[in-house]
MIGU-856474 format. One record per residue (C-alpha): x, y, z; chain. Coordinates in nm, 2 decimals, decimal comma, padded with zeros to 4 digits, m for minus. Example, Ala and Ser with C-alpha at 12.3 -4.5 7.8 and 13.67 -1.06 7.14 Angstrom:
! residues 2
+--------+--------+--------+----+
|      X |      Y |      Z | ch |
+--------+--------+--------+----+
|  01,23 | m00,45 |  00,78 |  A |
|  01,37 | m00,11 |  00,71 |  A |
+--------+--------+--------+----+
***
This chain:
! residues 353
+--------+--------+--------+----+
|      X |      Y |      Z | ch |
+--------+--------+--------+----+
| m08,31 |  24,53 |  02,27 |  A |
| m08,66 |  24,37 |  02,23 |  A |
| m08,61 |  24,04 |  02,26 |  A |
| m08,92 |  23,81 |  02,07 |  A |
| m08,89 |  23,47 |  02,24 |  A |
| m09,12 |  23,16 |  02,08 |  A |
| m09,23 |  22,93 |  02,34 |  A |
| m09,13 |  23,10 |  02,60 |  A |
| m09,38 |  22,96 |  02,89 |  A |
| m09,18 |  22,61 |  02,81 |  A |
| m08,85 |  22,48 |  02,98 |  A |
| m08,57 |  22,63 |  02,81 |  A |
| m08,78 |  22,91 |  02,69 |  A |
| m08,87 |  23,03 |  03,03 |  A |
| m08,53 |  22,99 |  03,14 |  A |
| m08,43 |  23,21 |  02,87 |  A |
| m08,75 |  23,47 |  02,95 |  A |
| m08,64 |  23,50 |  03,37 |  A |
| m08,21 |  23,51 |  03,22 |  A |
| m08,33 |  23,83 |  03,00 |  A |
| m08,59 |  24,00 |  03,21 |  A |
| m08,45 |  23,92 |  03,53 |  A |
| m08,13 |  23,91 |  03,49 |  A |
| m08,01 |  24,16 |  03,20 |  A |
| m08,34 |  24,41 |  03,25 |  A |
| m08,42 |  24,37 |  02,88 |  A |
| m08,75 |  24,33 |  02,69 |  A |
| m08,92 |  23,98 |  02,58 |  A |
| m09,21 |  23,94 |  02,40 |  A |
| m09,31 |  23,61 |  02,45 |  A |
| m09,48 |  23,41 |  02,22 |  A |
| m09,70 |  23,10 |  02,37 |  A |
| m09,96 |  22,88 |  02,24 |  A |
| m09,95 |  22,73 |  02,56 |  A |
| m09,97 |  22,37 |  02,51 |  A |
| m09,96 |  22,08 |  02,79 |  A |
| m09,63 |  22,10 |  02,84 |  A |
| m09,58 |  22,54 |  02,90 |  A |
| m09,63 |  22,65 |  03,23 |  A |
| m09,68 |  22,96 |  03,33 |  A |
| m09,61 |  22,95 |  03,73 |  A |
| m09,22 |  22,94 |  03,54 |  A |
| m09,24 |  23,28 |  03,49 |  A |
| m09,35 |  23,36 |  03,81 |  A |
| m09,06 |  23,58 |  03,89 |  A |
| m09,08 |  23,81 |  03,61 |  A |
| m09,49 |  23,80 |  03,48 |  A |
| m09,51 |  24,18 |  03,67 |  A |
| m09,16 |  24,33 |  03,52 |  A |
| m09,32 |  24,59 |  03,29 |  A |
| m09,02 |  24,46 |  03,06 |  A |
| m09,23 |  24,15 |  03,03 |  A |
| m09,52 |  24,09 |  02,77 |  A |
| m09,71 |  23,76 |  02,70 |  A |
| m09,89 |  23,68 |  02,39 |  A |
| m10,09 |  23,40 |  02,37 |  A |
| m10,06 |  23,25 |  02,01 |  A |
| m09,94 |  23,02 |  01,77 |  A |
| m09,66 |  23,00 |  01,53 |  A |
| m09,86 |  22,78 |  01,29 |  A |
| m10,10 |  23,10 |  01,27 |  A |
| m09,98 |  23,33 |  01,01 |  A |
| m10,19 |  23,62 |  01,03 |  A |
| m10,09 |  23,62 |  01,43 |  A |
| m09,75 |  23,58 |  01,38 |  A |
| m09,80 |  23,91 |  01,12 |  A |
| m09,97 |  24,07 |  01,46 |  A |
| m09,68 |  24,02 |  01,66 |  A |
| m09,44 |  24,18 |  01,47 |  A |
| m09,67 |  24,48 |  01,35 |  A |
| m09,72 |  24,57 |  01,69 |  A |
| m09,42 |  24,48 |  01,88 |  A |
| m09,12 |  24,57 |  01,63 |  A |
| m08,89 |  24,32 |  01,83 |  A |
| m08,46 |  24,34 |  01,74 |  A |
| m08,40 |  24,00 |  01,79 |  A |
| m08,64 |  23,68 |  01,78 |  A |
| m08,51 |  23,34 |  01,96 |  A |
| m08,74 |  23,05 |  01,81 |  A |
| m08,75 |  22,82 |  02,08 |  A |
| m09,15 |  22,70 |  02,04 |  A |
| m09,10 |  22,34 |  01,96 |  A |
| m09,29 |  21,95 |  02,01 |  A |
| m08,94 |  21,85 |  02,19 |  A |
| m09,04 |  21,48 |  02,33 |  A |
| m08,92 |  21,20 |  02,13 |  A |
| m09,16 |  20,95 |  02,28 |  A |
| m09,45 |  21,15 |  02,19 |  A |
| m09,36 |  21,17 |  01,86 |  A |
| m09,31 |  20,80 |  01,81 |  A |
| m09,64 |  20,76 |  01,94 |  A |
| m09,85 |  21,10 |  01,69 |  A |
| m09,57 |  21,23 |  01,46 |  A |
| m09,83 |  21,48 |  01,26 |  A |
| m09,77 |  21,76 |  01,54 |  A |
| m09,47 |  21,76 |  01,57 |  A |
| m09,48 |  21,79 |  01,19 |  A |
| m09,71 |  22,08 |  01,19 |  A |
| m09,52 |  22,28 |  01,45 |  A |
| m09,13 |  22,22 |  01,47 |  A |
| m09,15 |  22,24 |  01,03 |  A |
| m09,47 |  22,41 |  00,91 |  A |
| m09,47 |  22,67 |  01,25 |  A |
| m09,10 |  22,73 |  01,18 |  A |
| m09,21 |  22,79 |  00,78 |  A |
| m09,49 |  23,05 |  00,91 |  A |
| m09,21 |  23,21 |  01,15 |  A |
| m08,98 |  23,28 |  00,89 |  A |
| m09,19 |  23,40 |  00,62 |  A |
| m09,36 |  23,68 |  00,89 |  A |
| m08,99 |  23,78 |  00,99 |  A |
| m08,94 |  23,81 |  00,58 |  A |
| m09,21 |  24,01 |  00,49 |  A |
| m09,18 |  24,27 |  00,87 |  A |
| m08,81 |  24,31 |  00,70 |  A |
| m08,98 |  24,42 |  00,36 |  A |
| m09,14 |  24,67 |  00,60 |  A |
| m08,89 |  24,79 |  00,84 |  A |
| m08,65 |  25,03 |  00,79 |  A |
| m08,28 |  25,01 |  00,72 |  A |
| m08,15 |  25,03 |  01,04 |  A |
| m08,39 |  24,76 |  01,20 |  A |
| m08,31 |  24,55 |  00,89 |  A |
| m07,91 |  24,62 |  00,97 |  A |
| m07,97 |  24,49 |  01,36 |  A |
| m08,22 |  24,24 |  01,32 |  A |
| m08,13 |  23,86 |  01,40 |  A |
| m08,32 |  23,50 |  01,41 |  A |
| m08,19 |  23,29 |  01,60 |  A |
| m08,36 |  22,91 |  01,59 |  A |
| m08,24 |  22,67 |  01,87 |  A |
| m08,22 |  22,32 |  01,78 |  A |
| m08,09 |  22,02 |  01,92 |  A |
| m07,83 |  21,74 |  01,88 |  A |
| m08,03 |  21,51 |  01,78 |  A |
| m08,04 |  21,58 |  01,44 |  A |
| m07,67 |  21,46 |  01,38 |  A |
| m07,80 |  21,10 |  01,46 |  A |
| m07,59 |  20,88 |  01,69 |  A |
| m07,20 |  20,81 |  01,79 |  A |
| m07,00 |  20,56 |  01,80 |  A |
| m06,75 |  20,50 |  02,12 |  A |
| m06,57 |  20,80 |  02,02 |  A |
| m06,58 |  21,14 |  01,85 |  A |
| m06,80 |  21,46 |  01,87 |  A |
| m07,08 |  21,63 |  01,71 |  A |
| m06,91 |  21,96 |  01,51 |  A |
| m07,08 |  22,20 |  01,33 |  A |
| m07,00 |  22,04 |  01,02 |  A |
| m07,14 |  21,67 |  01,10 |  A |
| m07,38 |  21,52 |  00,84 |  A |
| m07,73 |  21,54 |  00,96 |  A |
| m07,87 |  21,20 |  01,06 |  A |
| m08,20 |  21,24 |  01,24 |  A |
| m08,33 |  20,90 |  01,38 |  A |
| m08,66 |  21,00 |  01,54 |  A |
| m08,98 |  21,18 |  01,40 |  A |
| m08,89 |  21,45 |  01,65 |  A |
| m08,51 |  21,48 |  01,50 |  A |
| m08,62 |  21,48 |  01,17 |  A |
| m08,87 |  21,79 |  01,26 |  A |
| m08,64 |  21,96 |  01,37 |  A |
| m08,40 |  21,86 |  01,12 |  A |
| m08,64 |  21,99 |  00,84 |  A |
| m08,62 |  22,31 |  01,05 |  A |
| m08,27 |  22,38 |  01,06 |  A |
| m08,24 |  22,31 |  00,68 |  A |
| m08,58 |  22,57 |  00,61 |  A |
| m08,38 |  22,86 |  00,88 |  A |
| m08,07 |  22,77 |  00,66 |  A |
| m08,26 |  22,83 |  00,32 |  A |
| m08,43 |  23,14 |  00,43 |  A |
| m08,14 |  23,29 |  00,47 |  A |
| m07,95 |  23,19 |  00,15 |  A |
| m08,25 |  23,24 | m00,07 |  A |
| m08,41 |  23,58 |  00,11 |  A |
| m08,14 |  23,72 |  00,34 |  A |
| m08,28 |  23,67 |  00,68 |  A |
| m08,02 |  23,71 |  00,93 |  A |
| m08,03 |  23,38 |  01,07 |  A |
| m07,82 |  23,22 |  01,38 |  A |
| m07,84 |  22,81 |  01,42 |  A |
| m07,79 |  22,70 |  01,79 |  A |
| m07,83 |  22,26 |  01,84 |  A |
| m07,79 |  22,22 |  02,23 |  A |
| m07,74 |  21,85 |  02,40 |  A |
| m08,04 |  21,69 |  02,62 |  A |
| m08,09 |  22,00 |  02,92 |  A |
| m08,17 |  21,99 |  03,27 |  A |
| m08,26 |  22,15 |  03,55 |  A |
| m08,51 |  22,38 |  03,76 |  A |
| m08,93 |  22,37 |  03,61 |  A |
| m08,84 |  22,07 |  03,33 |  A |
| m09,17 |  21,93 |  03,32 |  A |
| m09,19 |  21,55 |  03,43 |  A |
| m09,19 |  21,37 |  03,15 |  A |
| m08,85 |  21,34 |  03,05 |  A |
| m08,54 |  21,12 |  03,23 |  A |
| m08,46 |  21,33 |  03,50 |  A |
| m08,80 |  21,50 |  03,71 |  A |
| m08,90 |  21,15 |  03,60 |  A |
| m08,69 |  20,98 |  03,80 |  A |
| m08,63 |  21,27 |  04,08 |  A |
| m09,02 |  21,24 |  04,16 |  A |
| m09,10 |  20,84 |  04,07 |  A |
| m08,75 |  20,83 |  04,34 |  A |
| m08,95 |  21,06 |  04,55 |  A |
| m09,27 |  20,88 |  04,51 |  A |
| m09,10 |  20,53 |  04,58 |  A |
| m09,24 |  20,46 |  04,22 |  A |
| m09,02 |  20,25 |  04,02 |  A |
| m08,69 |  20,43 |  03,77 |  A |
| m08,75 |  20,27 |  03,44 |  A |
| m08,42 |  20,28 |  03,21 |  A |
| m08,50 |  20,18 |  02,85 |  A |
| m08,29 |  19,90 |  02,77 |  A |
| m07,98 |  19,82 |  02,95 |  A |
| m07,91 |  20,19 |  03,08 |  A |
| m07,62 |  20,25 |  02,82 |  A |
| m07,70 |  20,53 |  02,57 |  A |
| m07,47 |  20,82 |  02,66 |  A |
| m07,58 |  21,18 |  02,65 |  A |
| m07,44 |  21,52 |  02,75 |  A |
| m07,59 |  21,71 |  03,00 |  A |
| m07,65 |  22,09 |  03,00 |  A |
| m07,79 |  22,30 |  03,30 |  A |
| m08,08 |  22,51 |  03,13 |  A |
| m07,91 |  22,85 |  03,27 |  A |
| m07,57 |  22,78 |  03,12 |  A |
| m07,82 |  22,72 |  02,83 |  A |
| m07,98 |  23,00 |  02,79 |  A |
| m07,67 |  23,22 |  02,89 |  A |
| m07,52 |  23,04 |  02,55 |  A |
| m07,88 |  23,17 |  02,37 |  A |
| m07,82 |  23,55 |  02,45 |  A |
| m07,44 |  23,52 |  02,34 |  A |
| m07,51 |  23,41 |  02,02 |  A |
| m07,83 |  23,61 |  01,94 |  A |
| m07,67 |  23,88 |  02,00 |  A |
| m07,30 |  23,85 |  01,93 |  A |
| m07,26 |  23,51 |  01,72 |  A |
| m07,16 |  23,56 |  01,35 |  A |
| m07,51 |  23,56 |  01,12 |  A |
| m07,54 |  23,27 |  00,90 |  A |
| m07,38 |  23,07 |  01,16 |  A |
| m07,42 |  22,78 |  01,35 |  A |
| m07,31 |  22,72 |  01,70 |  A |
| m07,35 |  22,36 |  01,91 |  A |
| m07,40 |  22,39 |  02,26 |  A |
| m07,34 |  22,09 |  02,51 |  A |
| m07,18 |  22,10 |  02,94 |  A |
| m06,91 |  21,83 |  02,81 |  A |
| m07,07 |  21,57 |  03,08 |  A |
| m07,16 |  21,28 |  02,92 |  A |
| m07,34 |  21,02 |  03,10 |  A |
| m07,45 |  20,63 |  03,05 |  A |
| m07,88 |  20,69 |  03,11 |  A |
| m07,79 |  20,44 |  03,41 |  A |
| m07,55 |  20,67 |  03,56 |  A |
| m07,81 |  20,94 |  03,55 |  A |
| m08,06 |  20,79 |  03,73 |  A |
| m07,74 |  20,64 |  04,01 |  A |
| m07,67 |  20,95 |  04,04 |  A |
| m08,00 |  21,09 |  04,15 |  A |
| m08,05 |  20,76 |  04,32 |  A |
| m07,76 |  20,88 |  04,54 |  A |
| m07,86 |  21,22 |  04,60 |  A |
| m08,21 |  21,12 |  04,73 |  A |
| m08,05 |  20,85 |  04,94 |  A |
| m07,88 |  21,13 |  05,10 |  A |
| m08,15 |  21,45 |  05,05 |  A |
| m08,52 |  21,23 |  05,10 |  A |
| m08,36 |  20,90 |  05,26 |  A |
| m08,71 |  20,70 |  05,25 |  A |
| m08,75 |  20,46 |  05,07 |  A |
| m08,40 |  20,43 |  05,07 |  A |
| m08,21 |  20,27 |  04,93 |  A |
| m08,34 |  20,40 |  04,60 |  A |
| m08,16 |  20,25 |  04,37 |  A |
| m08,34 |  19,94 |  04,42 |  A |
| m08,66 |  20,10 |  04,26 |  A |
| m08,41 |  20,11 |  03,90 |  A |
| m08,64 |  19,92 |  03,65 |  A |
| m08,49 |  19,80 |  03,29 |  A |
| m08,75 |  19,81 |  03,07 |  A |
| m08,83 |  19,75 |  02,66 |  A |
| m08,63 |  20,04 |  02,49 |  A |
| m08,70 |  20,29 |  02,22 |  A |
| m08,73 |  20,19 |  01,95 |  A |
| m08,42 |  20,43 |  01,71 |  A |
| m08,25 |  20,50 |  02,01 |  A |
| m07,96 |  20,65 |  01,94 |  A |
| m07,68 |  20,50 |  02,11 |  A |
| m07,45 |  20,82 |  02,21 |  A |
| m07,47 |  21,22 |  02,16 |  A |
| m07,17 |  21,44 |  02,26 |  A |
| m07,10 |  21,80 |  02,24 |  A |
| m06,74 |  21,99 |  02,08 |  A |
| m06,89 |  22,36 |  02,21 |  A |
| m06,50 |  22,49 |  02,11 |  A |
| m06,68 |  22,66 |  01,87 |  A |
| m06,87 |  22,90 |  02,09 |  A |
| m06,58 |  22,85 |  02,35 |  A |
| m06,32 |  23,01 |  02,10 |  A |
| m06,58 |  23,31 |  01,86 |  A |
| m06,80 |  23,45 |  02,21 |  A |
| m06,61 |  23,31 |  02,58 |  A |
| m06,92 |  23,08 |  02,66 |  A |
| m06,78 |  22,86 |  02,93 |  A |
| m07,10 |  22,61 |  03,11 |  A |
| m07,04 |  22,70 |  03,49 |  A |
| m07,22 |  22,42 |  03,63 |  A |
| m07,05 |  22,05 |  03,63 |  A |
| m07,31 |  21,78 |  03,62 |  A |
| m07,22 |  21,67 |  04,02 |  A |
| m07,33 |  22,05 |  04,10 |  A |
| m07,63 |  22,11 |  03,85 |  A |
| m07,79 |  21,79 |  03,91 |  A |
| m07,78 |  21,84 |  04,32 |  A |
| m07,94 |  22,18 |  04,24 |  A |
| m08,21 |  21,99 |  04,04 |  A |
| m08,27 |  21,79 |  04,24 |  A |
| m08,29 |  22,01 |  04,58 |  A |
| m08,55 |  22,27 |  04,37 |  A |
| m08,74 |  21,94 |  04,29 |  A |
| m08,77 |  21,86 |  04,65 |  A |
| m08,84 |  22,25 |  04,77 |  A |
| m09,07 |  22,28 |  04,50 |  A |
| m09,42 |  22,05 |  04,54 |  A |
| m09,59 |  22,36 |  04,38 |  A |
| m09,46 |  22,36 |  04,09 |  A |
| m09,47 |  21,99 |  03,99 |  A |
| m09,74 |  21,85 |  04,23 |  A |
| m10,07 |  22,05 |  04,01 |  A |
| m09,86 |  21,88 |  03,67 |  A |
| m09,85 |  21,50 |  03,76 |  A |
| m10,18 |  21,54 |  03,94 |  A |
| m10,34 |  21,67 |  03,64 |  A |
| m10,11 |  21,68 |  03,30 |  A |
| m09,90 |  21,38 |  03,32 |  A |
| m09,86 |  21,12 |  03,58 |  A |
| m09,53 |  20,95 |  03,46 |  A |
| m09,67 |  20,66 |  03,26 |  A |
| m09,47 |  20,53 |  02,99 |  A |
| m09,52 |  20,70 |  02,62 |  A |
| m09,45 |  20,62 |  02,28 |  A |
| m09,49 |  20,25 |  02,30 |  A |
| m09,44 |  20,13 |  01,95 |  A |
| m09,34 |  19,80 |  01,78 |  A |
| m09,01 |  19,88 |  01,65 |  A |
| m08,97 |  19,84 |  01,28 |  A |
| m08,69 |  19,59 |  01,18 |  A |
| m08,36 |  19,79 |  01,13 |  A |
+--------+--------+--------+----+
***
């Protein structure tokens, strides 16, 4: 198969490209417009592979997308290109609407035009996987899990834009017969994670002896998924999933934000002990507007139908992640110096709720 991966220079996208090309020896066309969060060094291990092609293009550009499909004739699309940081969506929602909503619509129309011209064999085998988030479901209470039937209730501009994209994908399936699948994943973590997100930001701040910001009282709970486990799941879904279905992908690793930061501190005390104890650096800061209290994924459908299981526990995956950042200053230092220095984003006055 030839896979077209959108957003393949991002965190999850690069993990998927490395898995498809480096491990499975598949052919991949990576379409990425190379925004601030794209890092081509994340793809260094496969950039010279004959099965890998990088195309710098924006999914919001209809002509560029038509040209990509005409030239490379993919058998499957894994659509990951998106603006993804909630704090940035709070500060500036417009780009999230443009990329996540309109970009998805442009891509779906490019797929529709491509399949209209394709032969029967190509149409019969084609698949389009839209990769989404558990944040579209909103917030859980103390109990329960998100299932594929959970009602959508997004809280942030980011999650609302992803929810809109999910609805577009399903509508293009029902109206035009596009062979789609949707996946909704929990919080990813692992190597090559852009350092604006909680885990890499905490690791790097701890390494540099800077404050470790925790929103509110740190009680907000997330389910954590190691990114390489997610890459395996995406390959299974796009190749073996049932068309028209959606699949939740989670690591069954619920932790509060404070527990995550404390776990990183304990690892840093052992692996990079100066300054120690790192927990003394924890700083509770004003909570994020519209901050959902708890996410938790029921991934039993994916496990039951496709046989997927997460290989990493949170403890094993987190130690691998911390060790990677300690060893790969060459990857993150240029980002930290020139792109994002660790400043707080999304600081706006919350509206009454």
